[in-house]
C-alpha positions as CSV (number, residue, x, y, z in Angstrom):
1,M,30.5,-13.5,-14.0
2,D,31.6,-12.3,-10.9
3,F,29.9,-14.8,-8.6
4,T,31.8,-13.5,-5.4
5,K,30.5,-10.0,-6.0
6,I,26.9,-10.8,-6.8
7,A,26.7,-13.4,-4.0
8,A,27.7,-10.7,-1.5
9,T,25.7,-8.0,-3.0
10,N,22.3,-10.2,-2.8
11,F,23.4,-11.3,1.1
12,N,23.9,-7.6,2.1
13,Q,21.0,-6.2,0.5
14,H,18.7,-9.4,0.8
15,L,19.6,-10.3,4.3
16,K,22.1,-8.3,6.1
17,N,20.6,-5.0,5.5
18,N,17.0,-6.3,5.2
19,P,14.9,-6.1,8.6
20,Y,12.5,-8.6,7.5
21,P,13.2,-11.2,4.5
22,G,10.9,-13.6,6.5
23,R,11.7,-17.3,6.3
24,G,14.2,-18.3,4.0
25,L,16.0,-21.3,2.4
26,V,19.2,-21.9,0.7
27,I,20.9,-25.1,-1.2
28,G,24.3,-25.0,-2.4
29,K,27.8,-26.3,-2.0
30,S,30.7,-26.0,0.5
31,E,33.6,-23.7,-0.1
32,V,35.9,-25.8,1.8
33,T,34.7,-29.6,1.2
34,Q,32.7,-31.6,-1.3
35,N,29.6,-31.5,0.9
36,W,26.2,-29.9,-0.1
37,I,24.7,-27.4,2.4
38,I,21.2,-27.0,3.0
39,I,20.1,-23.8,5.1
40,Y,17.0,-22.8,6.7
41,W,15.6,-20.1,8.9
42,I,12.8,-18.6,10.6
43,M,12.0,-15.5,11.7
44,G,8.7,-13.8,13.7
45,R,7.3,-10.5,14.5
46,S,4.6,-11.7,16.5
47,P,4.6,-13.6,20.0
48,N,3.1,-16.7,18.3
49,S,5.8,-16.8,15.9
50,R,8.3,-16.0,18.3
51,N,7.1,-19.0,20.7
52,R,9.2,-21.6,18.9
53,R,12.7,-23.3,18.0
54,F,14.0,-25.8,16.1
55,V,14.7,-28.9,17.1
56,S,16.4,-32.4,15.2
57,E,15.8,-36.0,15.2
58,G,18.5,-37.6,13.3
59,S,17.6,-36.0,9.7
60,V,14.6,-34.6,10.7
61,L,14.6,-30.7,11.4
62,R,11.2,-29.6,12.8
63,T,9.9,-26.6,14.8
64,E,8.1,-26.9,18.0
65,P,6.4,-24.5,20.6
66,I,8.8,-23.1,23.4
67,D,5.7,-22.6,25.5
68,Y,2.8,-24.8,24.7
69,S,0.2,-22.7,26.6
70,K,0.9,-19.8,24.8
71,V,0.4,-21.5,21.1
72,K,-2.5,-19.8,19.3
73,D,-2.7,-21.4,16.0
74,P,0.0,-24.2,15.5
75,S,-1.2,-24.9,11.7
76,L,1.4,-22.3,10.1
77,I,3.9,-22.4,12.6
78,I,4.3,-26.0,13.6
79,Y,5.8,-28.2,11.1
80,E,8.8,-30.7,9.6
81,A,11.1,-28.2,7.9
82,M,13.6,-30.7,6.8
83,L,12.9,-34.7,5.6
84,E,14.8,-37.0,3.8
85,L,14.6,-40.1,1.6
86,P,17.3,-41.9,-0.5
87,D,19.2,-39.4,-2.3
88,K,16.5,-36.6,-1.6
89,Y,16.8,-34.0,0.7
90,I,13.6,-31.7,1.1
91,V,13.4,-28.7,3.2
92,S,10.6,-26.0,3.0
93,N,8.9,-23.3,5.1
94,G,5.8,-25.3,6.0
95,D,3.7,-28.8,5.9
96,Q,4.3,-28.8,2.5
97,T,7.8,-30.4,3.2
98,R,5.5,-33.6,4.2
99,T,3.6,-33.0,0.8
100,I,6.9,-33.1,-1.2
101,Y,8.1,-36.4,1.2
102,E,5.2,-38.6,0.2
103,G,4.8,-37.3,-3.4
104,I,8.4,-38.2,-4.2
105,Q,7.6,-41.9,-2.5
106,K,4.8,-42.3,-4.7
107,G,6.9,-41.4,-7.9
108,I,5.6,-37.7,-8.4
109,S,8.0,-35.1,-9.6
110,F,8.8,-32.3,-7.2
111,A,6.7,-29.7,-9.1
112,E,3.8,-32.0,-9.2
113,T,3.8,-32.6,-5.5
114,L,3.3,-28.9,-5.3
115,A,0.4,-28.6,-7.9
116,E,-2.6,-29.1,-5.3
117,R,-1.3,-26.5,-2.5
118,E,-1.7,-23.2,-2.1
119,R,-0.1,-19.8,-0.8
120,E,-0.6,-19.5,3.0
121,P,-4.0,-18.4,4.1
122,D,-2.7,-15.8,6.7
123,A,-4.3,-12.7,4.9
124,P,-3.5,-9.9,4.4
125,N,-0.2,-11.3,3.9
126,F,-0.9,-14.4,1.9
127,T,2.6,-15.7,2.8
128,P,4.5,-17.5,-0.2
129,R,5.2,-21.3,0.3
130,I,9.0,-21.7,-0.6
131,S,10.4,-25.3,-1.0
132,G,13.6,-26.9,-2.2
133,M,15.3,-30.5,-3.0
134,L,18.4,-31.7,-3.3
135,S,18.8,-34.9,-5.5
136,L,21.7,-36.9,-5.6
137,R,20.0,-40.0,-7.5
138,D,22.5,-41.9,-9.7
139,R,25.4,-39.7,-8.7
140,K,23.8,-37.0,-10.8
141,S,23.0,-33.7,-8.6
142,L,20.0,-31.9,-9.1
143,I,18.6,-28.8,-7.3
144,F,14.7,-28.1,-7.7
145,L,13.2,-24.8,-6.1
146,S,9.6,-23.7,-5.8
147,I,7.8,-20.7,-4.5
148,L,3.7,-20.4,-4.4
149,K,2.4,-17.1,-4.0
150,A,-0.7,-15.4,-4.3
151,I,-1.5,-13.7,-7.3
152,P,-1.3,-10.0,-6.6
153,I,-4.5,-8.7,-8.8
154,D,-6.6,-11.7,-6.9
155,T,-5.2,-13.3,-3.8
156,A,-8.0,-16.2,-3.9
157,Y,-5.3,-18.0,-6.6
158,T,-1.9,-18.9,-6.6
159,D,0.9,-18.4,-8.8
160,R,3.2,-21.7,-9.0
161,F,6.9,-20.9,-9.7
162,S,9.6,-23.8,-10.2
163,F,13.3,-23.4,-11.0
164,Q,16.1,-25.9,-11.8
165,P,19.1,-23.8,-11.4
166,S,22.5,-24.8,-12.6
167,L,24.7,-26.4,-10.1
168,P,26.4,-23.9,-8.2
169,Q,30.2,-23.4,-7.7
170,Q,31.8,-24.3,-4.7
171,G,31.1,-21.7,-2.1
172,Y,27.9,-20.9,-3.3
173,G,24.1,-21.6,-3.3
174,F,20.7,-20.7,-4.6
175,G,18.0,-19.3,-2.1
176,L,14.4,-18.1,-1.9
177,T,12.8,-16.2,1.3
178,T,9.2,-15.2,2.1
179,Y,9.2,-11.7,1.4
180,Q,11.0,-8.8,0.2
181,G,11.5,-7.0,3.2
182,D,9.2,-5.5,5.9
183,G,5.6,-3.9,5.4
184,D,2.0,-3.8,5.8
185,P,1.1,-5.9,4.3
186,L,4.6,-8.1,3.8
187,P,5.8,-8.0,0.3
188,S,5.8,-11.4,-1.3
189,F,9.5,-12.3,-2.5
190,T,9.8,-11.3,-6.4
191,G,12.2,-12.6,-9.2
192,D,14.5,-15.5,-9.8
193,P,16.2,-17.3,-6.8
194,L,19.1,-15.5,-5.4
195,L,22.7,-16.6,-5.4
196,L,24.3,-16.6,-2.1
197,P,27.3,-17.5,-0.3
198,C,28.1,-20.8,1.5
199,Q,31.8,-20.3,2.3
200,G,33.4,-21.6,5.2
201,S,32.6,-24.7,7.2
202,A,29.1,-25.5,8.2
203,E,29.5,-24.1,11.5
204,K,31.1,-20.9,10.1
205,I,28.0,-20.6,7.8
206,L,25.8,-21.1,10.4
207,E,27.1,-18.1,12.2
208,V,27.4,-15.7,9.1
209,Y,23.6,-16.4,8.3
210,W,22.5,-15.8,11.8
211,E,24.6,-12.6,12.3
212,A,23.1,-11.5,9.1
213,L,19.7,-11.6,10.1
214,N,17.9,-9.0,12.0
215,T,18.5,-9.4,15.7
216,E,14.9,-8.2,16.9
217,N,13.2,-10.8,14.1
218,R,15.4,-13.8,13.9
219,V,14.1,-16.6,15.7
220,S,16.1,-19.7,14.7
221,L,18.4,-21.2,11.9
222,A,19.7,-24.7,11.1
223,V,22.4,-25.7,8.7
224,K,22.3,-29.5,7.2
225,E,25.6,-30.8,5.8
226,V,25.1,-33.4,2.9
227,P,28.2,-35.7,1.9
228,P,28.5,-36.1,-1.8
229,D,27.8,-39.4,-1.9
230,G,24.6,-39.3,0.4
231,Q,25.7,-40.8,3.4
232,R,24.4,-39.6,6.9
233,S,23.9,-35.9,7.0
234,R,24.2,-33.6,10.0
235,I,22.3,-30.7,11.3
236,L,23.5,-28.0,13.1
237,I,21.1,-25.4,14.7
238,K,20.9,-22.0,16.5
239,N,17.8,-20.8,18.2
240,Q,17.2,-17.2,19.6
241,F,14.8,-18.3,22.5
């Protein structure tokens, strides 16, 4: 299997040449170190969606409004995007980050924590909820991914898809986005997680993904770098506004 070719094709078709993949996340392994890489980005077409940025506080990544007076509905745009527990690194595109965090604390599995959550209620798009978790417990690394999306024939109901891909080779990761591309309504992501590149340093990865996202619609992008021993992580951020 030609990992380089597949990852490059996915990157070019789904991100670089796609005006609106929406929000996205990737969990992978650095090409130049043994560190794990967690990528998360947000995009926006409306003033409400674009009126935000990433901020980090220690190991926590969250969104915040740029101009609080212009916020119309904070429920789907203001949330914690990355949280940590000992040997657990969580990322998602909504407040289900906290749902996963609290569930794992209680000993509930990643998939079970999302059993009661639904796709976002933003008709007619019904944006999928995408989530991921890197587990380094007992020196055994595992990646968990999930997408919750509306059933096409009846958007009142939610399909829940969970994935546990094999660990990627160094320089690659697995990712999900909310949409397949632009549209009205926006078409939800379909298929298995995408094999995507994680080549170069964390700083290089940040720049490569930022440059790939549509310049009109990109809002913020973050890269978390996690040492293989689960010691202190660091977060790099780039904001459009």
